[in-house]
Each structure stands twice: as C-alpha cells, then as structure tokens.
BAZA-206091 format. One record per residue (C-alpha): residue number from 1; residue in three letters; x negated, y negated, z negated. Coordinates in nm, 3 decimals, always signed. Layout:
// BAZA-206091
NODE  num  residuo     east    north       up
NODE  NUM      ALA        X        Y        Z
...
END
This chain:
// BAZA-206091
NODE  num  residuo     east    north       up
NODE    1      UNK   -1.439   -0.348   +0.413
NODE    2      UNK   -1.362   -0.415   +0.049
NODE    3      UNK   -1.048   -0.287   -0.123
NODE    4      UNK   -0.912   -0.431   -0.446
NODE    5      UNK   -0.621   -0.271   -0.629
NODE    6      UNK   -0.394   -0.553   -0.743
NODE    7      UNK   -0.177   -0.297   -0.916
NODE    8      UNK   -0.138   +0.077   -0.958
NODE    9      UNK   +0.221   +0.110   -1.080
NODE   10      UNK   +0.477   +0.289   -0.869
NODE   11      UNK   +0.850   +0.357   -0.908
NODE   12      UNK   +1.105   +0.157   -1.103
NODE   13      UNK   +1.025   +0.247   -1.463
NODE   14      UNK   +0.651   +0.184   -1.438
NODE   15      UNK   +0.721   -0.147   -1.266
NODE   16      UNK   +0.998   -0.255   -1.504
NODE   17      UNK   +0.780   -0.190   -1.808
NODE   18      UNK   +0.462   -0.319   -1.637
NODE   19      UNK   +0.263   -0.037   -1.792
NODE   20      UNK   +0.034   -0.106   -1.499
NODE   21      UNK   +0.041   -0.400   -1.258
NODE   22      UNK   +0.234   -0.374   -0.932
NODE   23      UNK   +0.054   -0.616   -0.700
NODE   24      UNK   -0.040   -0.375   -0.419
NODE   25      UNK   -0.371   -0.361   -0.232
NODE   26      UNK   -0.600   -0.636   -0.103
NODE   27      UNK   -0.836   -0.587   +0.192
NODE   28      UNK   -1.130   -0.808   +0.284
NODE   29      UNK   -1.349   -0.762   +0.591
NODE   30      UNK   -1.570   -1.029   +0.738
NODE   31      UNK   -1.357   -1.343   +0.733
NODE   32      UNK   -1.028   -1.151   +0.732
NODE   33      UNK   -0.802   -1.121   +0.426
NODE   34      UNK   -0.492   -0.898   +0.414
NODE   35      UNK   -0.240   -0.835   +0.137
NODE   36      UNK   -0.073   -0.493   +0.147
NODE   37      UNK   +0.259   -0.430   -0.030
NODE   38      UNK   +0.271   -0.727   -0.271
NODE   39      UNK   +0.509   -0.589   -0.534
NODE   40      UNK   +0.640   -0.759   -0.850
NODE   41      UNK   +0.375   -0.984   -1.005
NODE   42      UNK   +0.143   -0.978   -0.705
NODE   43      UNK   +0.115   -1.357   -0.704
NODE   44      UNK   +0.002   -1.341   -1.068
NODE   45      UNK   -0.258   -1.071   -0.999
NODE   46      UNK   -0.407   -1.264   -0.707
NODE   47      UNK   -0.423   -1.583   -0.915
NODE   48      UNK   -0.575   -1.391   -1.207
NODE   49      UNK   -0.855   -1.273   -0.979
NODE   50      UNK   -0.899   -1.620   -0.827
NODE   51      UNK   -0.808   -1.519   -0.472
NODE   52      UNK   -0.739   -1.826   -0.257
NODE   53      UNK   -0.416   -1.725   -0.083
NODE   54      UNK   -0.444   -2.017   +0.161
NODE   55      UNK   -0.723   -1.807   +0.319
NODE   56      UNK   -0.491   -1.506   +0.360
NODE   57      UNK   -0.456   -1.394   +0.723
NODE   58      UNK   -0.174   -1.144   +0.694
NODE   59      UNK   +0.076   -0.974   +0.467
NODE   60      UNK   +0.162   -0.614   +0.552
NODE   61      UNK   +0.471   -0.440   +0.410
NODE   62      UNK   +0.500   -0.062   +0.441
NODE   63      UNK   +0.869   -0.065   +0.344
NODE   64      UNK   +1.125   -0.288   +0.177
NODE   65      UNK   +1.156   -0.128   -0.167
NODE   66      UNK   +1.098   -0.381   -0.443
NODE   67      UNK   +0.788   -0.215   -0.589
NODE   68      UNK   +0.621   -0.273   -0.250
NODE   69      UNK   +0.763   -0.606   -0.143
NODE   70      UNK   +0.914   -0.812   -0.424
NODE   71      UNK   +0.661   -1.099   -0.401
NODE   72      UNK   +0.650   -1.124   -0.023
NODE   73      UNK   +0.838   -1.456   -0.012
NODE   74      UNK   +0.618   -1.636   -0.263
NODE   75      UNK   +0.310   -1.487   -0.094
NODE   76      UNK   +0.428   -1.631   +0.240
NODE   77      UNK   +0.467   -1.972   +0.077
NODE   78      UNK   +0.117   -1.946   -0.073
NODE   79      UNK   -0.040   -1.830   +0.255
NODE   80      UNK   +0.116   -2.121   +0.446
NODE   81      UNK   +0.071   -2.384   +0.174
NODE   82      UNK   +0.444   -2.417   +0.124
NODE   83      UNK   +0.510   -2.409   +0.497
NODE   84      UNK   +0.296   -2.715   +0.571
NODE   85      UNK   +0.035   -2.497   +0.747
NODE   86      UNK   +0.178   -2.281   +1.027
NODE   87      UNK   -0.062   -1.990   +0.979
NODE   88      UNK   -0.094   -1.622   +0.892
NODE   89      UNK   +0.114   -1.326   +1.004
NODE   90      UNK   +0.372   -1.103   +0.839
NODE   91      UNK   +0.397   -0.738   +0.942
NODE   92      UNK   +0.701   -0.543   +0.821
NODE   93      UNK   +0.958   -0.283   +0.930
NODE   94      UNK   +1.263   -0.416   +1.112
NODE   95      UNK   +1.501   -0.327   +0.831
NODE   96      UNK   +1.317   -0.569   +0.604
NODE   97      UNK   +1.449   -0.842   +0.832
NODE   98      UNK   +1.783   -0.709   +0.954
NODE   99      UNK   +1.943   -0.476   +0.699
NODE  100      UNK   +1.981   -0.617   +0.348
NODE  101      UNK   +1.698   -0.854   +0.445
NODE  102      UNK   +1.392   -0.885   +0.229
NODE  103      UNK   +1.234   -1.196   +0.384
NODE  104      UNK   +1.427   -1.520   +0.331
NODE  105      UNK   +1.539   -1.683   +0.656
NODE  106      UNK   +1.398   -2.028   +0.582
NODE  107      UNK   +1.052   -1.878   +0.527
NODE  108      UNK   +1.036   -1.687   +0.854
NODE  109      UNK   +0.920   -1.993   +1.047
NODE  110      UNK   +0.630   -2.057   +0.807
NODE  111      UNK   +0.387   -1.787   +0.931
NODE  112      UNK   +0.233   -1.807   +1.275
NODE  113      UNK   +0.407   -1.481   +1.362
NODE  114      UNK   +0.646   -1.227   +1.213
NODE  115      UNK   +0.577   -0.882   +1.358
NODE  116      UNK   +0.818   -0.590   +1.345
NODE  117      UNK   +0.620   -0.272   +1.290
NODE  118      UNK   +0.667   +0.018   +1.530
NODE  119      UNK   +0.554   +0.379   +1.488
NODE  120      UNK   +0.211   +0.482   +1.616
NODE  121      UNK   +0.111   +0.135   +1.733
NODE  122      UNK   -0.210   -0.059   +1.672
NODE  123      UNK   -0.231   -0.416   +1.547
NODE  124      UNK   -0.528   -0.650   +1.505
NODE  125      UNK   -0.578   -0.926   +1.251
NODE  126      UNK   -0.914   -1.099   +1.281
NODE  127      UNK   -1.182   -0.840   +1.208
NODE  128      UNK   -0.934   -0.568   +1.111
NODE  129      UNK   -0.741   -0.325   +1.333
NODE  130      UNK   -0.483   -0.089   +1.185
NODE  131      UNK   -0.250   +0.173   +1.330
NODE  132      UNK   +0.090   +0.280   +1.201
NODE  133      UNK   +0.173   +0.645   +1.151
NODE  134      UNK   +0.501   +0.802   +1.262
NODE  135      UNK   +0.790   +0.705   +1.038
NODE  136      UNK   +0.763   +0.855   +0.689
NODE  137      UNK   +1.027   +1.071   +0.525
NODE  138      UNK   +1.171   +0.812   +0.287
NODE  139      UNK   +1.499   +0.636   +0.210
NODE  140      UNK   +1.417   +0.333   +0.427
NODE  141      UNK   +1.201   +0.261   +0.732
NODE  142      UNK   +0.848   +0.332   +0.610
NODE  143      UNK   +0.505   +0.357   +0.773
NODE  144      UNK   +0.161   +0.464   +0.657
NODE  145      UNK   -0.155   +0.311   +0.803
NODE  146      UNK   -0.500   +0.400   +0.931
NODE  147      UNK   -0.780   +0.147   +0.952
NODE  148      UNK   -0.994   +0.326   +1.208
NODE  149      UNK   -1.180   +0.626   +1.069
NODE  150      UNK   -1.265   +0.444   +0.746
NODE  151      UNK   -0.938   +0.414   +0.558
NODE  152      UNK   -0.609   +0.602   +0.550
NODE  153      UNK   -0.324   +0.468   +0.336
NODE  154      UNK   -0.059   +0.727   +0.247
NODE  155      UNK   +0.230   +0.526   +0.111
NODE  156      UNK   +0.564   +0.659   -0.017
NODE  157      UNK   +0.702   +0.968   +0.157
NODE  158      UNK   +0.807   +1.324   +0.105
NODE  159      UNK   +0.542   +1.566   +0.226
NODE  160      UNK   +0.582   +1.666   +0.591
NODE  161      UNK   +0.373   +1.862   +0.840
NODE  162      UNK   +0.114   +1.633   +0.996
NODE  163      UNK   +0.096   +1.375   +0.717
NODE  164      UNK   -0.264   +1.468   +0.632
NODE  165      UNK   -0.389   +1.447   +0.990
NODE  166      UNK   -0.205   +1.121   +1.059
NODE  167      UNK   -0.383   +0.946   +0.769
NODE  168      UNK   -0.717   +1.128   +0.790
NODE  169      UNK   -1.013   +0.899   +0.720
NODE  170      UNK   -1.337   +0.879   +0.522
NODE  171      UNK   -1.147   +0.720   +0.234
NODE  172      UNK   -0.779   +0.794   +0.172
NODE  173      UNK   -0.552   +0.606   -0.066
NODE  174      UNK   -0.264   +0.830   -0.175
NODE  175      UNK   +0.051   +0.715   -0.357
NODE  176      UNK   +0.117   +0.969   -0.632
NODE  177      UNK   +0.458   +0.909   -0.791
NODE  178      UNK   +0.556   +1.253   -0.923
NODE  179      UNK   +0.386   +1.524   -1.126
NODE  180      UNK   +0.633   +1.785   -0.999
NODE  181      UNK   +0.813   +1.781   -0.666
NODE  182      UNK   +1.184   +1.704   -0.691
NODE  183      UNK   +1.441   +1.786   -0.424
NODE  184      UNK   +1.615   +1.475   -0.303
NODE  185      UNK   +1.339   +1.243   -0.425
NODE  186      UNK   +1.116   +1.170   -0.122
NODE  187      UNK   +0.787   +1.094   -0.296
NODE  188      UNK   +0.458   +1.281   -0.312
NODE  189      UNK   +0.393   +1.503   -0.612
NODE  190      UNK   +0.059   +1.631   -0.742
NODE  191      UNK   +0.076   +1.951   -0.533
NODE  192      UNK   +0.145   +1.740   -0.222
NODE  193      UNK   -0.154   +1.516   -0.293
NODE  194      UNK   -0.377   +1.819   -0.338
NODE  195      UNK   -0.255   +1.969   -0.011
NODE  196      UNK   -0.319   +1.644   +0.178
NODE  197      UNK   -0.673   +1.621   +0.039
NODE  198      UNK   -0.748   +1.984   +0.123
NODE  199      UNK   -0.619   +1.943   +0.478
NODE  200      UNK   -0.772   +1.603   +0.558
NODE  201      UNK   -1.103   +1.655   +0.373
NODE  202      UNK   -1.184   +1.285   +0.316
NODE  203      UNK   -1.515   +1.178   +0.168
NODE  204      UNK   -1.319   +1.011   -0.111
NODE  205      UNK   -0.952   +1.025   -0.212
NODE  206      UNK   -0.808   +0.754   -0.439
NODE  207      UNK   -0.485   +0.812   -0.628
NODE  208      UNK   -0.261   +0.514   -0.706
NODE  209      UNK   +0.103   +0.398   -0.733
NODE  210      UNK   +0.170   +0.617   -1.034
NODE  211      UNK   +0.515   +0.714   -1.151
NODE  212      UNK   +0.590   +0.755   -1.520
NODE  213      UNK   +0.523   +1.131   -1.533
NODE  214      UNK   +0.185   +1.083   -1.366
NODE  215      UNK   +0.097   +0.799   -1.601
NODE  216      UNK   +0.177   +1.009   -1.905
NODE  217      UNK   -0.041   +1.289   -1.767
NODE  218      UNK   -0.337   +1.043   -1.743
NODE  219      UNK   -0.425   +0.990   -1.373
NODE  220      UNK   -0.799   +0.983   -1.445
NODE  221      UNK   -0.775   +1.335   -1.590
NODE  222      UNK   -0.574   +1.455   -1.291
NODE  223      UNK   -0.837   +1.308   -1.056
NODE  224      UNK   -1.121   +1.478   -1.244
NODE  225      UNK   -0.938   +1.811   -1.229
NODE  226      UNK   -0.874   +1.777   -0.855
NODE  227      UNK   -1.240   +1.690   -0.793
NODE  228      UNK   -1.349   +2.003   -0.974
NODE  229      UNK   -1.101   +2.234   -0.804
NODE  230      UNK   -1.114   +2.099   -0.448
NODE  231      UNK   -1.477   +1.989   -0.426
NODE  232      UNK   -1.378   +1.649   -0.279
NODE  233      UNK   -1.437   +1.338   -0.487
NODE  234      UNK   -1.106   +1.210   -0.620
NODE  235      UNK   -1.072   +0.886   -0.815
NODE  236      UNK   -0.778   +0.738   -1.003
NODE  237      UNK   -0.740   +0.370   -0.918
NODE  238      UNK   -0.707   +0.123   -1.202
NODE  239      UNK   -0.577   -0.232   -1.194
NODE  240      UNK   -0.841   -0.466   -1.055
NODE  241      UNK   -1.068   -0.187   -0.928
NODE  242      UNK   -1.267   -0.280   -0.616
NODE  243      UNK   -1.445   -0.047   -0.378
NODE  244      UNK   -1.652   -0.118   -0.068
NODE  245      UNK   -1.630   +0.116   +0.231
END
C-alpha cells in the first residue's frame, strides 16, 4: 500500500490561505486507487502529480466539511469521464447526501455505486478493505477508518475514550488541528495526539491536517519532539509526501 499526501492543510484559515495544499490522501494498492477526503484544490494536486483519475476506483469522504470534501463533485466527474463511464464508487456519510447535501444530484448517477457509510462496518474496493470506526465526536457525521492492521486514519474529532484502540495499526495518520485543546472545538490538539500515540503504540505515526497554530509551531519540530519523548517514530507529513507500507 502506498500513501501520498495530496495536502496537509486543515481548518478554514490554512485552507483559505493555502499555506499548505488541501487535497487529502491518495491510496494505491495493487490495481486499486482510492481518493480520501478531496478538499479544496484536490483536482489540481492530482493533476500536478500526473494521477490519471479515470483509473480511480473510489472516493471516500470522512465527513462533509469543506476542507475534506470540497472537490468531491469534480473528482466524480473525472473518475467517470464526465459521466460517460459508469464506474467507480463514492463512500460518504448520509448527511453528505441528505442534510445540506454535498454531492450534486445530477452527479449521483455517474458512479457505479453511492454508498452511505455506517459505523463499524467493513467495505471492500478491489484490493483494499477498510472498516469504519464508531462515529467521531464532531459537528457532523464523521468516521475514522482502519485498513486492516496496516493503516489507521484518525480524522477530525474531539478526543474520546477508545479512539486510540479503534484506529490502532502499524501506521497511523493523525489529524492535528490544534496546539492547545479548546472547549467547544471538537478537534485533536497536540496533547491528544500524544495520548493516542502512547496508547496505540504504532510503528509509525504521521501528523497531518494542520491548523494555523500547529503550522506556526512547525509540525516537523513537533514530530521530532514527540519522537524523542515517546520513543515512537513520528513524522510530519508534507505536501506530496509518499510512503509505502
């Protein structure tokens, strides 16, 4: 499995200023290609890296906030060659389709299937199987994902008991939006990320989806400090970074 970070920006100010790209995560395994959370500018990032989106097998949305889903419609068009090829699948929470809908109605017939995500359920796309976590503590319907024992993806959420175990894997991708925890703002802060890493004990933890305060604190320095203090290797993702599991 190969991961490519099509963007590392998280939260509205980082995205609005494009201090880092906001294209989400791209997974390749065997002949299977999956786009995770294609935020604003994802289509540009994929084109920049010469990814043929007509070979895309699925688009997976963790939740309907713009920094995770803004480019989903244009990605659907690209995946299906403007709707002329009835192929690919879209996975998303129900509220991305029903409440203040994210996916345009005329595009919903383009993919082979539109799948409403459910908590703690497994899905298979080609060579890849992934399982949703219980619903995250966030403003909208949100799920994290595990790809077997290899990859855990901790997307936006306030910290809650069990979050580390639910995403535990050899490699864990953790969305780090806040330096300091803030009541009423359900995102992970640096202390939360450290606690998750200590509890789950992955072989490698990768920080991404940085908020402005994290960006200003230099994520690569935060990762180096966590590595030294915890004893687990922690990396700060950068735009375009690829890693093979």
